[in-house]
TORVO-352493 format. One record per residue (C-alpha): residue number from 1; residue in three letters; x, y, z. Coordinates in pm, whole numbers, plus 50000, padded with zeros to 5 digits. Layout:
residues N
{seq NUM type ALA xx X yy Y zz Z}
...
This chain:
residues 89
{seq 1 type UNK xx 46715 yy 68172 zz 39646}
{seq 2 type UNK xx 46630 yy 68105 zz 39257}
{seq 3 type UNK xx 46546 yy 67778 zz 39097}
{seq 4 type UNK xx 46557 yy 67733 zz 38708}
{seq 5 type UNK xx 46453 yy 67420 zz 38528}
{seq 6 type UNK xx 46433 yy 67403 zz 38178}
{seq 7 type UNK xx 46600 yy 67291 zz 37886}
{seq 8 type UNK xx 46739 yy 66891 zz 37805}
{seq 9 type UNK xx 47005 yy 66745 zz 37876}
{seq 10 type UNK xx 47049 yy 66551 zz 37452}
{seq 11 type UNK xx 46856 yy 66488 zz 37195}
{seq 12 type UNK xx 46745 yy 66079 zz 37152}
{seq 13 type UNK xx 46636 yy 65844 zz 36903}
{seq 14 type UNK xx 46535 yy 65499 zz 36895}
{seq 15 type UNK xx 46237 yy 65297 zz 36736}
{seq 16 type UNK xx 45955 yy 65232 zz 37017}
{seq 17 type UNK xx 45571 yy 65079 zz 36986}
{seq 18 type UNK xx 45347 yy 65359 zz 36930}
{seq 19 type UNK xx 45031 yy 65290 zz 37045}
{seq 20 type UNK xx 44843 yy 65552 zz 36825}
{seq 21 type UNK xx 44995 yy 65407 zz 36496}
{seq 22 type UNK xx 45004 yy 65036 zz 36683}
{seq 23 type UNK xx 45369 yy 64935 zz 36539}
{seq 24 type UNK xx 45683 yy 65009 zz 36595}
{seq 25 type UNK xx 45839 yy 65354 zz 36462}
{seq 26 type UNK xx 46097 yy 65578 zz 36462}
{seq 27 type UNK xx 46111 yy 65839 zz 36762}
{seq 28 type UNK xx 46284 yy 66120 zz 36825}
{seq 29 type UNK xx 46282 yy 66394 zz 37131}
{seq 30 type UNK xx 46511 yy 66477 zz 37439}
{seq 31 type UNK xx 46608 yy 66371 zz 37793}
{seq 32 type UNK xx 46546 yy 66588 zz 38059}
{seq 33 type UNK xx 46662 yy 66479 zz 38427}
{seq 34 type UNK xx 46422 yy 66594 zz 38604}
{seq 35 type UNK xx 46089 yy 66574 zz 38382}
{seq 36 type UNK xx 46188 yy 66226 zz 38213}
{seq 37 type UNK xx 46225 yy 66094 zz 37829}
{seq 38 type UNK xx 45980 yy 66261 zz 37563}
{seq 39 type UNK xx 45966 yy 66128 zz 37227}
{seq 40 type UNK xx 45717 yy 66184 zz 36968}
{seq 41 type UNK xx 45639 yy 65917 zz 36674}
{seq 42 type UNK xx 45781 yy 66015 zz 36357}
{seq 43 type UNK xx 45460 yy 65868 zz 36160}
{seq 44 type UNK xx 45173 yy 66008 zz 36380}
{seq 45 type UNK xx 45290 yy 66328 zz 36545}
{seq 46 type UNK xx 45203 yy 66167 zz 36878}
{seq 47 type UNK xx 45411 yy 66273 zz 37202}
{seq 48 type UNK xx 45486 yy 66086 zz 37508}
{seq 49 type UNK xx 45696 yy 66176 zz 37824}
{seq 50 type UNK xx 45782 yy 65862 zz 38016}
{seq 51 type UNK xx 45489 yy 65674 zz 37864}
{seq 52 type UNK xx 45217 yy 65960 zz 37889}
{seq 53 type UNK xx 45066 yy 66062 zz 37629}
{seq 54 type UNK xx 45067 yy 66484 zz 37565}
{seq 55 type UNK xx 44712 yy 66629 zz 37517}
{seq 56 type UNK xx 44721 yy 66744 zz 37128}
{seq 57 type UNK xx 44691 yy 67053 zz 37070}
{seq 58 type UNK xx 44345 yy 67224 zz 36904}
{seq 59 type UNK xx 44511 yy 67369 zz 36616}
{seq 60 type UNK xx 44485 yy 67330 zz 36205}
{seq 61 type UNK xx 44850 yy 67090 zz 36096}
{seq 62 type UNK xx 44930 yy 67033 zz 36441}
{seq 63 type UNK xx 45078 yy 66682 zz 36324}
{seq 64 type UNK xx 45268 yy 66813 zz 36026}
{seq 65 type UNK xx 45455 yy 67054 zz 36244}
{seq 66 type UNK xx 45535 yy 66801 zz 36553}
{seq 67 type UNK xx 45654 yy 66527 zz 36233}
{seq 68 type UNK xx 45869 yy 66804 zz 36168}
{seq 69 type UNK xx 46026 yy 66915 zz 36451}
{seq 70 type UNK xx 46072 yy 66549 zz 36548}
{seq 71 type UNK xx 46255 yy 66490 zz 36208}
{seq 72 type UNK xx 46490 yy 66792 zz 36272}
{seq 73 type UNK xx 46537 yy 66627 zz 36663}
{seq 74 type UNK xx 46631 yy 66295 zz 36469}
{seq 75 type UNK xx 46892 yy 66410 zz 36246}
{seq 76 type UNK xx 47046 yy 66558 zz 36532}
{seq 77 type UNK xx 47023 yy 66281 zz 36797}
{seq 78 type UNK xx 47213 yy 65974 zz 36984}
{seq 79 type UNK xx 47098 yy 65658 zz 36961}
{seq 80 type UNK xx 46898 yy 65641 zz 37302}
{seq 81 type UNK xx 47071 yy 65337 zz 37418}
{seq 82 type UNK xx 47398 yy 65539 zz 37429}
{seq 83 type UNK xx 47265 yy 65807 zz 37697}
{seq 84 type UNK xx 47349 yy 65776 zz 38027}
{seq 85 type UNK xx 47154 yy 66055 zz 38228}
{seq 86 type UNK xx 47280 yy 66126 zz 38619}
{seq 87 type UNK xx 47059 yy 66370 zz 38855}
{seq 88 type UNK xx 47280 yy 66562 zz 39067}
{seq 89 type UNK xx 47177 yy 66505 zz 39412}
């Protein structure tokens, strides 16, 4: 038996408090049934999954790349309040 997990259910956008920016910022990301909601701040590029901050990559220009990816997701996303994800049992 092979189990394959990955991908996401839908792209989402919302406004949440960013601990790094210390203010409410627009955030974009995705909802994955097994892994929770992953959001990236459009102001600073930091990423969180279910409230846990992801480690920062050790590379030049990571913030600009992260913000760019978040802006791309924002353009194609659904407002988070309209999303409901059900995990199959």
